[in-house]
C-alpha positions in Angstrom: -11.7 -2.5 -4.2 -12.4 -2.5 -0.2 -10.9 0.1 1.4 -10.1 1.6 4.2 -10.2 5.7 4.5 -10.9 8.7 6.4 -12.1 12.1 5.6 -10.6 14.5 8.9 -8.4 13.5 11.6 -8.7 12.0 14.7 -9.0 8.3 16.4 -9.5 5.8 14.5 -12.9 4.6 16.1 -14.3 8.1 15.2 -13.2 9.0 11.3 -12.4 5.7 9.3 -14.8 4.0 6.9 -15.1 0.8 5.6 -16.5 0.4 1.9 -15.6 0.8 -2.1 -13.3 2.9 -3.9 -11.8 2.6 -7.6 -9.1 0.1 -8.0 -6.0 2.5 -9.0 -4.3 2.1 -12.6 -0.5 2.3 -12.5 1.3 5.1 -13.9 4.0 4.5 -16.7 6.5 4.0 -14.0 4.3 2.3 -11.7 3.2 -1.2 -10.1 0.0 -2.3 -9.4 -0.2 -4.7 -5.6 -3.0 -6.8 -4.8 -2.6 -6.7 -1.2 -2.7 -9.5 1.2 -0.7 -7.3 4.6 -1.3 -3.7 5.3 0.5 -2.6 7.8 0.4 0.2 10.5 3.1 2.3 11.7 3.5 5.3 14.8 3.6 7.8 11.0 0.6 6.4 10.1 -1.5 6.9 13.5 0.6 10.5 14.0 -0.9 10.8 10.4 -4.6 10.1 10.7 -3.7 11.8 14.4 -3.7 15.1 12.5 0.2 15.7 12.0 -0.6 16.0 7.8 -4.5 17.6 7.8 -6.1 15.8 4.7 -6.2 17.5 2.1 -7.4 15.2 -1.1 -10.9 14.6 0.5 -9.5 11.3 1.6 -7.1 9.2 2.7 -6.3 5.2 2.7 -4.4 5.5 5.7 -1.0 2.8 6.0 2.4 3.1 4.0 3.4 -0.5 4.6 2.1 -3.6 2.6 2.5 -6.8 0.5 1.1 -8.7 -1.9 2.0 -9.9 -5.6 2.3 -7.2 -8.2 -0.6 -8.1 -10.4 -0.6 -5.1 -13.2 2.8 -2.8 -14.6 3.1 0.5 -16.5 4.6 0.6 -19.8 7.6 1.7 -18.4 8.2 -1.5 -16.2 9.3 -4.9 -17.2 6.2 -7.4 -17.8 8.2 -10.0 -16.0 7.1 -8.3 -12.7 3.8 -9.1 -12.7 3.3 -12.5 -10.7 6.1 -11.6 -7.8 5.6 -11.3 -4.3 6.9 -7.6 -2.9 7.2 -5.6 0.0 5.3 -2.2 -0.1 7.0 0.8 1.4 6.2 4.4 1.9 2.8 3.7 0.2 0.8 6.2 1.4 3.3 8.7 1.9 2.9 11.5 -0.4 -0.4 10.5 -1.6 -4.2 9.9 -0.6 -3.8 6.0 -1.5 -2.1 3.9 0.9 -1.6 0.0 1.7 -5.8 -0.5 3.8 -7.3 -1.6 0.1 -7.3 -4.3 -1.8 -4.8 -2.7 -4.3 -2.3 0.2 -4.5 -0.5 1.7 -7.1 2.7 3.3 -6.7 6.6 3.9 -8.2 8.0 0.9 -9.2 11.2 0.6 -7.0 8.5 1.5 -3.8 7.6 -3.3 -4.4 10.6 -4.7 -3.3 11.1 -8.7 -4.0 10.7 -10.9 -1.1 12.0 -14.5 -1.1 9.5 -17.3 -2.8 9.7 -19.2 0.6 7.6 -18.1 3.0 9.3 -18.8 5.9 12.8 -16.6 5.3 14.3 -15.1 8.0 17.7 -13.1 8.1 18.8 -14.3 4.8 18.3 -18.1 5.1 15.5 -20.4 5.1 14.0 -21.1 8.3 11.5 -24.0 9.6 
């Protein structure tokens, strides 16, 4: 899968690399999400900058994102496959974040999104 990562802390332009990494597989309580969107928040920038040293060899950044569940672990209902979800804390306490084509993470961190693409404040818009 295509992904962005860093192996040392620093400014994005100095440390980010882009290339191919193995596609993650979900653990028994996990879902795998084919990501459509990766969001950058202040904690992601601080982590890359040095507030959390790189300990795992590399880090795929970003904690937030959205996409579609394409695979589930053995303890997760197969009915979740094909559902649109928002992903939170993707990179928290693990090396793999949402700056990639896929992420595998605990199923409770993949929150169902409405089917309608224009949905705000609890009602349809547009």
